[in-house]
N, C-alpha and C positions, 0 to 999 in steps of 0.2 A: 790664042787657041781659044777657040769658042768649042764650050763642048754641049751637049744636050741637057736641060734644065734638069733637076730634081724635084718633082712634086711629090708634096705629101697630102693626102686628104685627110682627114680627121670630122667625125661628127660622133654622136651620145650613141651610147648602144639602148637604143630601142625596143625592144622583143614585145612588146606587146602589140599591136594590130588594134585596129580600131572595131573590127569585128569580135575580136577577143575582149575589148574595153566594155563593150555593150556585152556581151556574155555573162561577163562578172559583175559588173551593173545589175544586170538582172538578177543574177543568181544573189547576188548581196542586198538587195532590196526585198527578198522574197522575208526574211526574219523581222526587219522593223517593219514594214508593214503588216503583216500577218499578228505581232506583237501590238501595235497599234491600233489593230481593229477589232482584235480583239479586248483589249483594255475599252476601247472608246463603246464598243456595244455593252459594257460592265457599266457605264455612265462616265469615264476617266475620259471625256472626249478632248480636254486640253493635249492630250498627248501626242496628238494629230499635227499640230505645227511644229512641234519638237522632232516629230518623226520626218517630214517634210524638209525640215532643215538640215537633219541628219543626210536624208539621199541629195539632197541639192550642193552640198559639200562633198559628199563623195563625186556627184557628178564633175564637180569643178576642179577637184584635183585629177580624176582620171583625165579630162580634157586639157587640163596644163602638162599634163605627163605627154599627154599624145603632139602637145606641139613641137616639143622637143626633135621630132622626127624631122622638122624642118630647118634644122640649124646647121652647119656645116662650114668649116674653114679650108679652103685650099692654100699651102706654104707651098710659093714656087722660090729654085734658087738658082742661078745663075752667075757666072761671071762676075757680070756685075753688079746685078740687084738684087734684094728680096723681095717678093710684094706676097702680101695676105689679100686673099678674096675672101671676106667673111659673108654668107649668105641665110637670114633669117625669112623662109618663103620667098617672095617676089622681090622683097629688099638685100640690093648689093651691094658693099663698102670694098672699096681696093685702096689698098695703102702698101706702096712702093719706097723700099730703104735700100741706099747705098750698101752694098755687101762688105765692101771696103771697112764703114764705119757702123755695122752693125751691132749690137750685143745682144746677146741671149742672157737672159735675167730671170733667176727664178726667187723671185721674193719670198721671204718667210710670212705665216698669218699674223697678223693682230692680235689675235687672242688662241688659245691651244687647239680649240674647236673648229676652226674657220681654215680652208684649204687656203694652199700656197696659190702665187699667183705666177705665171707664166707669160713674161714681156719681151719683144722684141723692140728694141730702143736705138734712137738715133737723132742727134741735132735736136733733143728736147721733146720728140713724137716719141711716143711710144702705142704698140698694138698687142692688146690682149689675147692670149693664145688658149684655145682648151678648157677655158671655164667649165665644160662638162664633162671633162675628165675626172678619173678618179686621179688619188695623191700620186699613186704608184707608176699611171700611165704620164701624166703629167712630167714628172721626173724622168722618166724614161724618152718623151718627146724633148725635154730639154737637154739632156745630153747627148740626143742625138744631133741637134740643131745646132748646139757648141762645136759639135765634132765639123758639122758642112759646114757653117758658116766661119767658125773660127774667131781669134779676138780681133781689137779693132787693132787696123794696118795689118793684118795677115788675112791671108786667104788661102788656103789648105787647098792642095789636091784634095780631091773627093770621088776620085772616078777609081 
């Protein structure tokens, strides 16, 4: 009996908009530029490249944070398959596992301060899920997927 597929969409929480990032950058630039200008007028002109480097680093960090808005993963569970669609901007990767053999694993981190890794595995292949999630969100997703997918050789009813 075919039932409707279950879809789980996950994406990072990116509450900072492009407009907000520009506003933050502009406001955060006032102090370093003002201090650098005053010191340069007093003869300490070597401060200018350091102020520029500081602003370039801030711009890079904001840009890297804004790029996360374009990441998402869709997990689709049917009676027969578990498929994962990973999107980063225009690049899309599609991985399919037979549900009957799929295993959900939450791996402990190698070092204490590192995040755990959530994967779906089958027949020597693995796909990492939710690398952008918090530890608590990752554990919750792992529990939900374990309930939905079941263990190897087990196909639980999930409706």
